C-alpha positions in Angstrom: 0.0 0.0 0.0 1.1 3.4 -0.6 0.7 7.0 0.3 -2.5 8.9 0.4 -1.7 12.9 0.2 -4.3 14.8 1.8 -5.3 18.5 1.5 -7.1 19.1 5.1 -8.4 22.0 7.1 -8.2 22.7 10.6 -11.0 20.5 11.3 -9.2 17.4 9.6 -11.6 17.5 6.7 -10.0 16.4 3.7 -10.5 19.0 0.8 -8.8 17.1 -1.8 -6.3 13.7 -2.3 -3.9 12.7 -4.3 -3.5 8.9 -3.9 0.3 7.0 -4.6 -1.1 3.3 -4.4 2.3 2.1 -6.3 4.6 3.9 -4.2 6.0 6.2 -7.0 7.4 8.8 -4.6 9.0 5.8 -2.3 10.7 4.4 -5.9 12.0 8.4 -6.6 13.5 8.6 -3.0 15.3 5.0 -3.2 16.8 6.6 -6.7 18.1 9.4 -4.8 15.7 11.9 -6.2 13.6 13.1 -2.9 16.5 13.3 -0.4 15.8 16.9 0.1 16.0 17.5 3.8 12.3 18.5 4.7 11.3 15.7 2.1 13.3 13.2 3.7 11.2 13.3 6.8 8.1 12.0 5.1 7.3 8.9 7.4 6.3 6.2 4.5 4.6 4.1 7.5 3.0 6.9 9.6 1.5 10.3 9.0 3.5 13.7 8.1 1.8 16.9 8.4 3.1 20.4 6.8 1.4 23.7 7.3 1.5 26.9 5.5 4.8 28.4 7.0 6.5 25.2 5.9 5.2 25.2 2.2 7.8 27.8 0.8 10.7 25.5 2.1 8.5 22.4 1.2 7.4 23.9 -2.5 11.2 25.0 -3.1 12.6 21.2 -2.2 9.5 19.6 -4.2 11.1 21.7 -7.8 13.9 18.8 -7.6 11.5 16.4 -7.7 9.5 17.8 -10.5 12.5 18.2 -12.6 13.5 14.6 -11.9 10.3 12.6 -12.7 10.2 11.4 -16.1 7.7 8.7 -16.6 4.1 10.0 -17.3 2.7 8.9 -13.8 5.2 10.3 -12.0 5.3 13.6 -13.4 1.1 13.4 -13.1 1.8 12.4 -9.4 4.4 15.1 -8.6 2.0 17.4 -10.3 -0.9 17.1 -8.6 1.1 17.2 -5.3 2.4 20.4 -6.1 -1.1 21.8 -6.9 -2.0 20.9 -3.3 1.3 22.3 -1.8 0.7 25.6 -3.9 -3.1 25.6 -2.3 -1.9 25.3 1.0 0.6 27.8 1.2 -1.9 30.2 -0.5 -4.7 30.0 1.8 -4.7 29.9 5.9 -5.7 26.5 8.1 -4.8 24.0 5.4 -2.5 21.0 5.9 -0.7 19.3 3.3 -0.8 15.7 5.0 1.1 12.5 3.9 -0.4 9.3 5.2 1.6 6.0 5.1 0.3 2.7 5.5 
């Protein structure tokens, strides 16, 4: 089982979600692509939550992932997650949450 990446509000209501059932992000990390400090803290077996104040650094590091994604499914996944992160950064009381298995 892979990750679910949710955009949640302050009450934990899921506003949008991106699913990674085949662990594409994990495979990117295993190939040394997702090794940015903040991204390396994503817990693949637990939950990791980022808030609006963390999004500037997150998005800066995420650009490395966007550039390295090559396969169409990788590109689609990383771009969808970037859209959630952009929204998290631009609105208050939103959280980007990575839900591990």
